[in-house]
Phi, psi and omega in degrees: 000127183292143180277129182279135183264117182265007179288136179285127181288333181253111186290349179299324180291321175299317181297314181293319178298320180293319177297321177294320178298319177296324177296321176299316181298313181293327179298324187260344187230004185290323185254012185139169184251075178293328178238079189297321182293317180293318179299314179297322180295315180295323176301317179297319180294318178292326176300323177294321177294328175297323184285322186201147176293339182291349179262028179303329185289349181295342173301319179296323178292323177294325182296329185300301179292327179299315182285335174295331178277313191267333179298317180295335181261354179302137004264021182275061181229185175294162180300310179288334177297319176296319178295322178296324177297311179299302188291324179299315179299314181295318182294316180294316178298322179300313181296321181291311186286331182256019187299320180296316178294325176296316179300322182268002178055047184247018183273157176277091185291333177296319179293321178299315178298320179295324177300314179296313184297309184290327177294314181297314179301317182293318178301311179298314185298315180296319178300317179289323181300320178300333184276358178280067182217162185297327181293318181294327182267010172287138185281335186264326186236018177295149178295344176298326177294316183293315184300322183269354190296321182294318181288319179293324176291328176297321182277317192239356180104162186297329186278354185288138175231138179298138175293154183308320181297321178293322178296313181297318179299318179297320179298313181294317180296323178300312179297318180298314183289334182265328188250346185240303188303318182303336180295343176296343177292343182286341188240135187296327184279350177244001186293322182292310181294325177298316180297318178299320179295320178293323177297316178296319179302313182282339171301313179287324177299324178293320176295328179283354176113012185241044176296332178297316177292322180297320179298320177292319177297325178299321176300315181291317181298316179300318178298335179284329192241345182293142180271102186295335188258012180283171183264178187307315182303324177298311182291326181300318178295316181293323179295327174298317175295323179298323180294324173299315181298314179302312183302313183284333172298311179298315181298320180297322179288324176294324175298318178298323177295316182297324180283315186282326186254331185254356177076018178283127181066191185268122181299333182303327185250029183301321182284336175292313177301316179300316182293323179298314180293315180303318184296334178299313177288325180303310183291319181296313183298311185286332175296317179290317181299315181288326178296322184272339185275144177245149181235109182245156180290129181234154177292127181283127179215075182291128182252176189291327185296312175302324179295322178299318178299316180298313181299317181298314182295319178297317179294319179296316181285338185269007183302323186300330186278350176249005175100013177255207189306137172238022176221144178080005182231052174073016176268008188301134173051044184251350186061017184287132172244131184239009174295145179299325185284339181210048173297135185240009181285141183290329188251334183241123176260110185290351171298330184263334190260343186290133175260320179252146185246031179302322186287344180269348177266089195250154174244129175262125182269109184277313180214133183205149178298143182298336182284346181265113186228163175290123182050034178060022184227317188256127176296151189236349184302129180073006176261175178240153174224144168303147187306314184292331176287320177298317179297321179297315179294318180299319178298320178295319182295315184289333175289327185278327186250134177278330183285155175299139179254117179263137184206150176239126181227164172240126180218129182053047177064018176239140177272128181242116173262113186249107181287331179219103186300330182297329182270000184266153175294341182286352176254006181268124185240157169262157189300331186273353181301320185296340182271356177240105189250128176240142173284165171297151182271130178301151178296148179306134178084000179248163179228069183290146171272114183246144175294000000 
């Protein structure tokens, strides 16, 4: 009986699968090892891909524990984490369902590249569009200050603050890099310089603490520019660069383990250390990929599938303007406010666009234990939450804590002293609440930078 060969004939799929696997690793291990067993397992799977192309399938094995962690909390994950859930499922299903065509090299590679290109452009554009608001362009409380704060404190000390001119320049460059530059991927004569600019952008983002997002962006960028139809010598050079990338991805996560668990260096700057190591592989891989890749003029033939991806991303990112989720859908670090009473976007007034009014039905948290936070991360005392978001958080708190939870809130102009939140109607949720996520509302007169 003949032995079936499971080796992929086109190494571009192996490269993309490995990059996606690295993105999973950075998502779960860049800032510490909250899930040490899963992180160690994914490192082992990527290590096998480092050794040989025949282990391309280990990406699927990495997805199993990753999705066991992130699927139950979806969509209450990071912005890029939600995209990884979507795209990962589609990518894995694509390889499984189209495996025979992949083996026979009969796929429409131009359409695959267009899916990557149009998806990446849309992700960047929507992220930048959210930032077109008065809060983001404020010089004192813009999220540009927060995003860069860890790296600047690493270089210059905790008391250092960016000068106003640097803040303004950073704001303008952010919009430029997210809303304008990615469109250069559409044209063969600007694709190389556009890619280099995006590589530089994510180089700095990794230093600022976002190597997890950069690793995911690297997967998308590679899908935009890799030549799917090239021969073995082309892939051999890129795979050598890929091995550098794998090595430094693993090393960066091991550094995070050493800092978070072994007390090596200052924990405050754990993501800076991670980003420095990650960037070593990042630059080597993309320098080789760009050196070997060619960009020729091709006949444009946009098909329906890339358009579907664009529509989906726009709808996912645009939820905030119709009264649905304003967290986890590319609104990260945008200073965006979508309340009807204080919408701050330059182009969209949510007084006119909102269909649902969940965000206007608010609970003011008067007194709460410091250990009870929004999504276990953001303090809530004296802040407000939309009612369905408060109920969702309350349900999480009572599930997590065995002791009675005492809290004082104000709702509909009435003060409620609740001695045991578990017995209150405010902890009773409907199944769909978890799928509509709202951030805490900034205090009146403030312009907080919120994730």
